[in-house]
Phi, psi and omega in degrees: 000327178291331176298314179297319180297317178298315180294321177297320178296316179297318179296317178298317178298319179298313182294320177298316179296317178298314181296321181294319184276330185237353178075177181296322181299318178295318176298322179296318178300312179299319181297324178284321183287328181234085186306320180294324176290325177300321178296321180292315180299317183296337176291331184259323183227124179283116180255144173267088185288126174236147178285111180271330174044225183285351181290337181283128181272165178298325179295335177275325186283317185302311180298324179296314180293322178299315179296316180302312181296319179299322184284320185273349176246153180180185182302324180276342180216072180295156181239137174244127179243113180255121181243121184251156175058044181292351176295343179262358183284149177269171184299319181297318179295318179293325175297321178297313179298316179301318180296324178293320181292313183293326183273001189269024185306325182232017187258004180057047179250128174245121178251124177248121181250140181228140177204162176267134174266100179211195183294345180292331185253098178264180179297331182268000182291144179306326180293321178299316178297316179302311182295322177296316179299314180296320179299318180293323183283324188266357179249000000 
């Protein structure tokens, strides 16, 4: 029972930190994007869930995800994100990944990207552009 209590305390601390850094709107975005997490959040903070769907722009989504990753990863709980088959990713998805990598200076985040080098990935392909940008930023 003390284990459950400790986990509840950690969960409450996480939700308070998320709410402090991203506000109710950010929690609402997370609750819609991650329904199981939304159920957990709703136990602690009553959210007025609205379907944001396609109305949410990339400019609104990226900061919410950056804050979320910063809060849930750290020296005591590093995060590894493995992304496979990036040759099929669109520009918006690759921009999101890039923002997480560039913003991960202190969040203990390791991103591993995997793709096939074949005729699918040309010089004009979004993945080629993504890799060039990352190379320029990380070197």
